[in-house]
Each structure stands twice: as C-alpha cells, then as structure tokens.
N, C-alpha and C positions, 0 to 999 in steps of 0.2 A: 249381360248378366244372365244368371240362370235362376228362374223362379219356380217354386212349387206353389201351385194355385189350388186353394180349397174353394169350392163353389164354382168351378170352371164351366159348369153346364147351365148355370142360371143366367138371367139377363145381363147382369153387370159382368159376370165371369166371362161369358162368351165375348163380350166387347173387350175386356181386359186381355184375354188370351190373344185374340186377333191383333190387337194393337201391339202388344209385346213381340209377337212373332214377326209382324210387319216391320218392326223396328230392329230386327235382327237378334233379339233375345231368344234364349232357349227356355221352353216352358214344359213343365211336368204337371199334369192334372191329377190330383187325387180325387177319384170318383167313387161313388157308392156302388154303382152297378157296372158290371163288365160291358154292357151294351150301350153305355152312355155315349152320346154324340159330342165329340170334341174335335176342334180343328185338327185336320189330319197331320199337320206339321208338329203337333205337340205329342210328347210321350204321355202314355196313360198308365196310371197305377191305381189298382182297385183297393179300396180299404175304408175304414171307418174313421172320419175326421175327429172323433172324440177319443180315439186310442193313441196315446202318446208314443208307443212303440212303433205303430204303423207310420205315424208322422215322422218319427226320427229316421226310420229306415228310408222312406221316400225322400226326406229332405237332404240326406248326406250328399255332399258335393254341390249343393245349391247355395246361392248367395243370399236369398231371402224367401220367406214364406209370405204369401199374399192371401188373405182371406176376403172373399167376395160373398161369403155365405149370407143368405137371407132366410127368413122363416116364413114359409107359406101358410102354416097353421100353428099359431102359438099354442093352441090347445093340445096338438099332438107332440110338438117338440119345443116346450117352453124354455128349456135351458140349453138348447143346441149351441148357440153362439158362445155362451159363457163356458160351457163344457169344452168346446173346441179351443178357446183361448187358454184355458188351463192345461189342456193337452199339449198345445204348441209350446207353452212355457216349459212344461216338464220335458218335452222332447229336445229342447236346446241343450240340455246337459249331455246328451249323447250324440246328437246330430252335428254339433258344432255350428249350427246356423243360429245366429243371434239377431237377425233382422226380421221383424214381423210387422206387416202392414195390415190393418183392419180397415176395410172400406165399409162404412156404415151408411146410415140413412139420415136425411134431414128430418129433424124432430127428436133426435137422440140427444140426451144430455142437455147442455145449455143452448143448443142451436134453435129449439123451439121458440125461445124468447126473442130470437132475431127475426122471426117471421113477421110479415106484414099483418095488419089487422084483418085483412081479407083471407089470408091463408091460415092464420093461427087457429080459428075454431075448428075447421074440418081436420086439420092436422092433429089437434089435440084429441079429437074423437078417434081417428084412425090409429094414433100412436098408443092407445091405451095399453094393450097387452103385447102386440108384436115388437114394439120398440123398447119395452121395459128390459127385455133380455139383453138387447144390445147396449142399453144404458148401464147394465151391470158389468160390462167388459172393463170399464174403468176400475171397478173394484177388484176384478180378477187380476188386472195389471199392476195394482198397487204394489209399490216397492221395487218394480222393475224400471230400468232406465228406459224412458219413453218420451216421445213428443206426441202430444195429442192435439188435433186440430179438428174440432167438431164440425 
C-alpha cells in the first residue's frame, strides 16, 4: 500500500513509518519543516496538515492517509487534531483517497473508563486538555463512514 503519513516525525509516526517501509509499503511524509528528519526511504512533502488543498495534492495516488499527530502543547495548538481531521475529510473530494486512519491515545473518548483503578486517576489528570482535542475527532467525523476503535 501507499500511505500519506501526517505526524511522521513524532514518536508514534517514526515507528509507523519504519514499520510500513520495512513491510514493503510506500510512505510519503507530510511535514511542517523542510529540514524534518524522516526515514530516508520515505518521500517527503512539506506543507500544513490543516490545509485541505495541501493534503489533497500530497495524497493523490495513495491508498490511505494515516494521522499519528499528537499535541505537545494544547495551549499553543488546541485544535490541531480536529482541524487536521476536517482538512483530510475535505481533501477526499479532490484527492480520491477515502481511507483515513487516526491513531489516538489511551484516555480519549470512552477508553479512559477501561483503565484500571491504578491508572485512571493519573490519566484523568493528564488527559484534561491534551486529549480533549483528540476526543473531538469523533465529532468531526460524524456523518462519515467510519470504524472507530478507541
């Protein structure tokens, strides 16, 4: 398969890109900075992950868009994940790519209720702002054909 990866330079993104390439898939990384460090086997496209035109252009010819985006500072970019989801959905109309996978974090949505009594209190505290944006992804995807597995 051919993947367009958003968040390819983050901790999860680096692992996803390496695994996909090791298994023979093709990967294009949509990165914010031209000097971003990405596996040398991947193609790199520079652009804004919240711009649907940029995503559509980068996604043409791919089988799926994978988002491994995380938010380092919810105060600086509180709507990054939600804005990106909206841009990906809008890009599907012109890119022809209708597969979108969002890798999220434990504690988003209903998953926090599945935590053990030892893990739940610290996760509740950590999840306050950072995970609220990821929790809104479900709202952004409302009305789209999707499978959600928190």
